[in-house]
C-alpha positions as CSV (number, residue, x, y, z in Angstrom):
1,M,-16.5,-7.2,27.4
2,S,-15.1,-3.7,27.7
3,Q,-11.9,-2.5,26.1
4,P,-9.8,-2.8,29.3
5,E,-11.1,-6.4,29.9
6,D,-10.3,-7.2,26.3
7,R,-6.8,-5.8,26.5
8,E,-6.1,-7.8,29.7
9,R,-7.3,-11.0,28.1
10,L,-5.2,-10.4,25.0
11,V,-2.1,-9.6,27.1
12,R,-2.5,-12.9,29.0
13,I,-2.8,-14.9,25.8
14,A,0.2,-13.2,24.3
15,D,2.3,-13.8,27.4
16,Y,1.4,-17.5,27.3
17,Q,2.0,-17.9,23.6
18,F,5.0,-15.7,23.0
19,G,6.7,-15.4,26.4
20,H,6.5,-13.6,29.7
21,R,5.9,-9.8,29.5
22,V,5.3,-9.8,25.7
23,G,1.6,-8.9,25.8
24,E,2.0,-5.5,27.3
25,A,4.4,-4.4,24.6
26,L,2.5,-6.1,21.8
27,F,-0.7,-4.4,22.7
28,A,0.6,-1.0,23.7
29,G,-1.0,2.2,22.4
30,D,-4.3,2.6,20.5
31,L,-6.0,-0.6,19.5
32,R,-9.0,-1.3,17.3
33,I,-10.6,-4.6,18.1
34,E,-12.9,-6.3,15.5
35,R,-15.4,-8.7,17.0
36,S,-17.1,-11.9,15.9
37,K,-20.9,-12.0,15.8
38,S,-20.8,-13.5,19.3
39,G,-18.8,-10.5,20.5
40,R,-15.5,-12.3,21.0
41,P,-12.4,-10.3,19.9
42,R,-11.4,-11.6,16.4
43,Q,-8.7,-9.2,15.1
44,V,-6.6,-6.6,16.8
45,H,-5.4,-3.6,14.8
46,A,-2.9,-0.8,15.6
47,P,-2.8,2.4,13.5
48,E,0.1,0.9,11.6
49,G,-1.8,-2.3,10.7
50,R,-3.1,-5.7,11.9
51,L,-1.3,-7.1,15.0
52,V,-3.0,-10.4,15.4
53,S,-6.1,-12.4,14.8
54,L,-7.5,-14.6,17.5
55,G,-8.3,-18.1,16.2
56,A,-11.1,-20.4,17.3
57,D,-8.4,-22.4,19.1
58,G,-7.7,-19.4,21.4
59,R,-4.3,-18.7,19.9
60,F,-3.0,-15.8,17.9
61,T,-2.0,-15.6,14.3
62,L,0.4,-12.8,13.6
63,G,0.0,-10.0,11.2
64,T,3.1,-8.3,9.8
65,E,2.7,-5.3,12.2
66,G,2.4,-7.8,15.1
67,G,5.6,-9.4,13.8
68,R,7.4,-6.1,13.8
69,R,6.4,-5.4,17.4
70,L,7.3,-9.0,18.5
71,L,10.8,-8.5,17.1
72,G,11.2,-5.3,19.0
73,I,10.2,-6.9,22.3
74,G,12.4,-10.0,22.7
75,S,16.0,-10.6,21.9
76,A,17.2,-13.0,19.2
77,P,16.4,-15.9,18.6
78,A,13.1,-15.7,20.5
79,N,10.1,-16.4,18.2
80,R,12.3,-16.2,15.1
81,V,13.3,-18.3,12.2
82,V,16.3,-16.9,10.3
83,V,17.0,-17.3,6.6
84,G,19.8,-16.0,4.3
85,D,20.0,-14.1,1.0
86,E,19.0,-17.1,-1.2
87,S,15.5,-17.4,0.1
88,E,14.9,-13.7,1.1
89,P,13.0,-12.5,-2.0
90,F,10.8,-15.5,-2.1
91,V,9.8,-15.3,1.6
92,R,9.1,-11.5,1.2
93,E,6.6,-12.5,-1.6
94,G,4.8,-14.8,0.8
95,K,6.4,-18.1,-0.3
96,N,7.0,-20.8,2.4
97,V,10.4,-21.3,4.1
98,F,12.1,-24.6,3.3
99,S,14.1,-26.3,5.9
100,K,17.4,-26.3,4.0
101,F,17.4,-22.5,3.9
102,V,17.0,-22.0,7.7
103,T,20.3,-20.7,9.2
104,E,19.0,-20.3,12.8
105,A,15.8,-20.9,14.8
106,D,14.6,-20.3,18.3
107,P,15.2,-23.7,20.0
108,E,12.0,-23.3,21.9
109,I,9.6,-23.2,18.9
110,R,7.4,-26.2,18.2
111,P,5.2,-27.2,15.2
112,G,2.1,-25.0,15.2
113,D,3.8,-22.0,16.8
114,E,3.6,-18.5,15.2
115,V,7.0,-17.0,14.3
116,C,8.7,-14.1,12.6
117,V,10.8,-15.1,9.6
118,V,13.8,-12.7,9.6
119,H,16.8,-12.2,7.3
120,E,20.3,-12.7,8.8
121,S,20.5,-8.9,9.0
122,G,17.5,-8.9,11.3
123,D,14.9,-7.5,8.9
124,L,11.4,-9.0,9.1
125,L,10.6,-10.9,5.9
126,A,7.3,-12.7,6.9
127,V,5.1,-14.1,9.6
128,G,3.9,-17.7,9.7
129,R,3.3,-21.0,11.3
130,V,6.1,-23.5,12.2
131,E,5.8,-26.9,10.6
132,L,9.0,-28.6,12.0
133,P,10.7,-28.7,15.4
134,A,13.6,-26.2,15.6
135,I,16.2,-28.9,15.8
136,A,15.0,-30.3,12.4
137,M,15.1,-27.0,10.6
138,G,18.3,-26.6,8.7
139,A,19.1,-30.3,9.3
140,F,16.6,-31.5,6.7
141,E,17.3,-31.1,3.0
142,T,13.6,-31.1,2.1
143,G,10.3,-30.0,3.6
144,V,8.6,-26.9,4.7
145,A,9.9,-25.4,7.9
146,V,7.4,-22.4,8.1
147,T,4.2,-21.9,6.3
148,V,4.2,-18.2,5.5
149,R,0.9,-16.4,6.2
150,E,2.0,-12.9,5.1
151,G,5.2,-11.6,3.6
152,C,6.7,-8.1,4.1
153,D,7.4,-6.5,0.8
154,D,8.8,-3.3,2.3
């Protein structure tokens, strides 16, 4: 596949996974695409860092740079799980988000979705995979709400 065909495919996947018209903004600018041995796009990098990895299931996993771009595209609470001061330092270090510390979550997220974990101030803390439905986050006193893949220590 050529670079334009790759970009078009990546945009379609992002629009499906994260919402209509997200893909064009997520994959704007210069991209470097790493491929698997079979030639399939595997990771997508921007000059600032890794945007996404494309899993065997055909879905993206977010990198922190992809999370930053995703936050800049949609309005809150889309693709977000919000936490307060108490868990902020732990999440930045890459520790999981526990349900009792969630203050807000996108009502559309489902277990298995990729999300941005943000502080109440709006700062990106981490990216990861949702483990609980949005309605259960904050309502439960125990359990992991988001398995953090990568924390943002900046």
